[in-house]
matplotlib code that plots the C-alpha trace (Angstrom):
import matplotlib.pyplot as plt

x = [-0.5, 2.9, 3.8, 2.9, 2.9, 3.8, 5.4, 5.5, 7.6, 7.7, 8.5, 9.7, 7.9, 10.1, 9.7, 6.2, 6.2, 8.2, 5.5, 2.9, 4.9, 5.4, 2.0, 3.1, 6.1, 6.4, 5.0, 8.1, 9.8, 13.7, 15.6, 18.4, 20.8, 22.2, 20.1, 21.0, 22.7, 24.5, 26.4, 26.3, 28.7, 30.9, 31.2, 32.2, 34.7, 36.4, 37.2, 38.1, 40.6, 41.8, 42.2, 44.4, 46.2, 47.0, 47.9, 50.5, 51.4, 51.7, 54.5, 56.4, 56.9, 57.6, 60.2, 61.6, 61.5, 63.8, 66.0, 66.5, 67.9, 69.5, 71.1, 71.6, 73.5, 76.5, 76.5, 77.5, 79.9, 81.8, 81.4, 82.7, 85.8, 86.2, 85.8, 88.4, 90.7, 91.6, 90.5, 91.3, 88.4, 84.9, 82.1, 79.6, 76.8, 75.9, 76.3, 79.3, 79.9, 81.0, 78.2, 76.8, 72.4, 70.1, 67.4, 63.8, 61.6, 65.1, 66.7, 70.2, 71.9, 75.1, 74.9, 78.4, 81.8, 85.1, 88.6, 87.9, 84.2, 81.5, 77.4, 75.0, 70.8, 68.4, 63.8, 61.5, 58.6, 56.7, 58.1, 58.1, 57.8, 61.3, 65.0, 68.8, 71.6, 75.6, 78.4, 81.7, 85.1, 85.5, 81.8, 80.0, 76.1, 74.1, 74.6, 73.8, 70.3, 69.7, 72.6, 74.9, 77.8, 80.3, 80.2, 76.8, 73.3, 70.7, 67.4, 64.5, 62.2]
y = [0.5, 2.7, 2.2, 3.2, 1.9, 4.5, 3.1, -0.3, 0.5, 0.9, 4.1, 3.4, 5.4, 8.2, 9.6, 9.6, 11.2, 13.4, 14.9, 14.4, 17.0, 19.1, 18.0, 20.3, 19.3, 17.4, 20.6, 22.7, 23.7, 21.8, 25.2, 25.4, 27.7, 29.8, 32.7, 35.7, 35.6, 33.2, 35.5, 38.4, 36.6, 35.3, 38.1, 39.5, 36.8, 37.3, 41.4, 40.7, 38.2, 39.7, 43.4, 40.8, 40.0, 43.8, 44.5, 41.9, 42.8, 46.9, 45.3, 43.6, 46.4, 48.6, 46.1, 46.1, 49.5, 50.5, 47.8, 49.5, 53.0, 50.7, 49.1, 52.3, 53.8, 51.1, 51.8, 54.8, 54.5, 52.0, 54.7, 57.5, 55.5, 54.7, 58.7, 59.1, 57.5, 59.4, 62.7, 63.1, 64.0, 62.6, 64.0, 66.6, 66.0, 61.8, 63.3, 63.6, 59.9, 57.4, 55.6, 55.5, 55.5, 55.0, 52.6, 53.7, 56.2, 56.3, 60.1, 60.0, 63.5, 63.7, 66.6, 66.0, 65.8, 66.6, 64.9, 63.0, 62.0, 62.1, 61.9, 60.8, 60.1, 58.3, 58.5, 57.7, 58.9, 56.2, 55.6, 58.7, 58.2, 56.6, 57.6, 56.3, 57.9, 56.6, 58.7, 58.0, 58.9, 61.9, 63.3, 64.8, 62.8, 64.9, 65.1, 61.5, 62.0, 58.6, 56.9, 57.9, 55.0, 55.6, 53.3, 51.6, 51.7, 53.3, 53.3, 55.8, 58.7]
z = [0.0, 0.5, -3.0, -6.1, -9.2, -11.8, -15.8, -14.5, -11.9, -8.2, -6.0, -2.3, 0.6, 0.4, -2.6, -2.4, 1.1, -1.4, -4.0, -1.1, 0.4, -2.7, -4.7, -7.6, -8.1, -11.0, -12.7, -12.3, -14.6, -15.3, -15.1, -18.6, -17.1, -14.3, -12.6, -12.5, -9.0, -9.7, -12.9, -10.9, -8.1, -10.8, -11.8, -8.5, -8.2, -11.7, -10.5, -6.7, -8.5, -11.4, -8.9, -7.1, -9.7, -11.2, -8.2, -8.7, -12.4, -10.9, -8.6, -11.1, -13.9, -11.2, -10.0, -14.2, -13.7, -10.5, -12.4, -14.7, -13.1, -10.8, -14.1, -16.4, -13.0, -13.4, -17.1, -16.9, -13.6, -16.3, -19.7, -17.1, -15.6, -19.8, -20.5, -16.9, -18.8, -21.6, -20.5, -16.5, -15.6, -15.4, -17.7, -16.5, -19.4, -20.3, -23.6, -22.9, -22.7, -25.7, -26.7, -23.5, -23.9, -21.0, -21.4, -22.9, -20.1, -18.0, -17.9, -16.6, -14.4, -13.2, -10.3, -9.9, -11.9, -10.9, -11.3, -8.0, -8.3, -9.6, -8.4, -10.6, -10.4, -12.1, -12.6, -15.0, -15.5, -15.3, -11.6, -10.3, -6.9, -7.0, -7.8, -8.0, -7.0, -7.5, -5.1, -6.5, -5.8, -3.6, -4.9, -1.6, 0.0, -0.7, -4.7, -5.9, -4.4, -1.6, -2.7, 0.7, 0.5, -1.7, -4.8, -3.7, -6.0, -3.5, -4.9, -2.5, -2.8]

ax = plt.figure().add_subplot(projection="3d")
ax.plot(x, y, z, "-o")
ax.set_aspect("equal")
plt.show()
């Protein structure tokens, strides 16, 4: 008596009770897609993940630009030594350094150049809050931007 024959198959008591509790169950349409709420939740999750990914990307880009600033100062130091061997003084502008070119978007400013030392600062328009400096020889502190130790490229605000 607890089982009802339907389409030649016997149905259990649990299915029968469930059908009695939901008499409209057989007339409910089956969903063919996602609800608006489900789609909005997915969009929000993708947006949050994209935000985190962009932050990581921008930090990596900034580190790459800072590496370019440091690299250009080291290259300028090598070119300055070649210039010094030929002229017995250091170049006062980057244009005086033979075959020296900065990386794209990097500017080098030689802030001190005498026979006993030189100092320079590199900056980039793409990284306005950062600059790197280098002191060489007897260049006084303060003329090399954030550099305070002779011969060490230092970056800072």
